[in-house]
Phi, psi and omega in degrees: 000117182278143178267136169248114188263130177235175181256208180280157171056039174286113184266170184294336178287331175285327180287310180225098183304135184304330183293348180256003185294342180282351182262172176284171186297329179298317179287318179302315182298331179297342183247010182300125177061019186299331180281339181256319180226084187307330182268359187304306185300328180277332187256344180297141181236153177306132181099349178294160182233134176260128181241128179235182179260233180275148170062040179293132177086020179295167176098216182303148180273021185302126179291340181296335182297302176292331179296320179294318178299315179295320179301326180279358176098005179302129184272333181195158173244138178231132178204161175296322176201158180237150168296139187304311182293320178298315180304310182290323176300318179299310180298318180299334179268000180085020179253109181299132176242111188254121179273111183233106182304337181256025183304328182290353175280343180283139184258149178300135178082352182293154175266135181236153168236136181243127175249102184290328180290324181263357182055050182230142172247126181247128174251181176292341185256332188196174176240130183241142178273147169231158180295130179299141171283129179309141186308319181293327177282323177297319177299318179298316178298315181295334176281354179104004179124181186298311183296311177298326179295315179294320177300318179298316182292325180289337180282344182287000000 
């Protein structure tokens, strides 16, 4: 899983520019992070990880921001902290958002392994802890998000 490194205060307008909100997620995703990483939408591959600093996902509560990242195949988000609504929107869509106080130690382009049970991110150089996702939310993420999780529960 390749890392795409961003800084602090990456807001939802940088993730999904407002001028594209009238379109569907396929078109919105083509412009994901274009002001910060112009090649991101074309070069991101399934399994890649986006790493940010503090306050990732600030600004508008638009669900399209985590949806575009997921649409492009991003497997997880790692940041020192997330804006509250963005964090929950990501989890609701089945996109893990990992709060890692040492996220800035991760290098651009680095390969990562994530162990959700042990709450550890492993790089070639070190192992970093992240805040565990509460079990009920982790189950929801593993089910693919809130809607698939509710469908699964209703079938029981």
